[in-house]
Structure formats: structure tokens, C-alpha cells
N, C-alpha and C positions, 0 to 999 in steps of 0.2 A: 505374528506381529510383522514380520518382515513383509508378507504378502500384502497386508492393509497397507503398509507405507508405500509400496509399489503402486498400489491402486491409487491412492491419493496423488502421487506424484504424475501419473498418467493423467488423472483428473485435472490437475493443475496445469498439464502442457495443453490439454484440449480448451481449457478456461482462456489460457493466454491467447491461442489462436483466435478464439472467439470474440476477446474483449480489445484488441489492439485497436480496432476502429472506434470503437465505443470510447475508450480513453482518450485516444486521438481527437476525437470530435470534441470532448470536454475540455481538453487543455488548450483547444486552438486560441480561445481569449488570451489564456495565460502565454502563450508562445509569442503571441503579438506583443503582449506588454513588456516582455522579456527582451525581444528583439528591439523594440523602440524605447523602451525607458530602462533597460538593464534591471528591472525588477524580477528576480529569480522565484522560481516556486520549487515546491518539492511534491512527490506524490508517496504516499503510503498505502500498501496493500495489506489488508488483515484477511486472514482465512483462519476458520475453525472448522473442526470435524464434524460437528452437529450444526445444524441451522441456527442462525442467530434468533434470538427471541427478543432482542432490543428493538423496538420500533424504529425505523428509518427516521421518524420525526422526531423522536428523542435524541438520536444522534446528531441531527442537523441542529439541533439546539445547543449543542456542545461546540459546535464550530463557528468561527467568526462568519460574517454576512458574505465576505469575499472569498471564502473557502467553499469547496464542491465536494458533495458526496455523491459516488457513483455505486449503486448496486449492481454489481455483476450477477450474482446468484445469490441464493439464500444463503449460502455459507461464505461469501468472499464479497467485500467491499473494498473500494478504492477511495481515497481521500486526497484532494488536491489543497495544499496549503499554500496560499499566496503570500507574496513578500517574504520569502524564506531566504535564511541565510546560512552559511557554514556553521555558524554558532547556534542555530536555533532549530534547525529542521529535525533534528534526532530528538530534541526535547519535546517538540510538538507531537511527534509518534509517541513518545514515551507518555506523554500527558494523556493522549487518547486511549492507549492501552490501560493506564490506572483507571480512568473513568469508566472504561467498559467493563474492566474486572469487578469494580464497584457496583456496576448494574447488572452483572451476569457472573459472579464469582466461580461457579462450578464449570465454566468453559474455559478451554485452552486456546489461547490467541497465537497465532504466528503471525507476526508483523515484519514487513520489510519496507524500507523507505529509500528514496534516491532524490537528489538535488539536481535541479536542472543545469546548474552552472558547471558541474561535473561533466557534462556530456557534449559541450561544444556545439550546441544546436542540433545535435542528432537525437530526436526524441523517440524514434523507434528503438535505438538503442537503449535508451534510457527505460523505457518499458520493459525491452526484453531483460535488461538488467535486473530490474526490480523484481520481475518473476523468478530469474535465477538466483537471486537472494532470498525469496521467499522458499523456493523449492531446496535450497540448502538448509533453512531453518526447519522444514519438515522432515528432511532426511536425518538430520542430527538432533531432532526434537528439541528445538531452541525455543520451546513457547515461553512466554513470560520475559521475553528480551526483543529488542528492536534490533533487526539485522540492517546495517547501513553501510557495510564493507564487503568487498569481494574476499574471499578467501582462497588461498592456493595451497593445495595439499599435495 
């Protein structure tokens, strides 16, 4: 079991390196809006051990028109939530988890989220922190919960 977790963590590290630029390209318009109008956004990353069987078109229907879905791999997706606030960004990720669980109840979902306002316009740090939170969730088997804080042990 420990060996499987180590393999997953290695896989997440390689995915992180692969998707930095993809995520940065997608959030470019949100970065502009944050700098210009102070409209913050959040990014949630969802990881499953098995490939998702939920169609991306069905996932897109669950989101607002201003939100974006990024399919990184068959078992990892990112969602950008527009106009997020401290009081709502975790709830948005929890609602997404709840809907995914209803669509595919047998799957274990690891979800982490981060709010742009917490990173003082350092968006690479935001993406890095997002994946560190996801990694922590996998290491500690925190599926069925949304990791939105850093833990110090």
C-alpha cells in the first residue's frame, strides 16, 4: 500500500511540472481581471486513482459560464472558479465534490483548492501550493474532503 502511495505521489510531481504552463495559460484572463478590477479567483484540482468516467461536457454543465475546466490527464482536472471570495471558494470546491460523488459514487476524489487573493499576485506559488495540498491529501488519504489550508507537522 505504501508503495502505491509513493507511485501516486511521483505521478503527481510529474503532472505538476507538466501542467504549470497549461494552468497559467488558462488563468491568464483571470489574472488580468484580478489585477485590473480586484476580482479574485480560485483554482481547484481534483485527482482520482482511476480514470474519470464522467464526461468533461457533463462537468462543464455543472460550472458557471465564467468558470473554466482544465482536463490535465484522464484522472486529474483543474477548475477555475471566477469571482471567488474567502467566504465562498471552499464551498464551491465542496459543491463540485458532492456533485462528482453523485455522478460517480465508487470513485475516491482528492481535492485541493487555493484562492488567488492569498498569494499576492504570485500565481506560480499558487499553483505550486495547490499541488502541495493535493499531495498532502493523497499522503494522508484525505479523500472526501477539500484541502484548502497548509498543514505544518
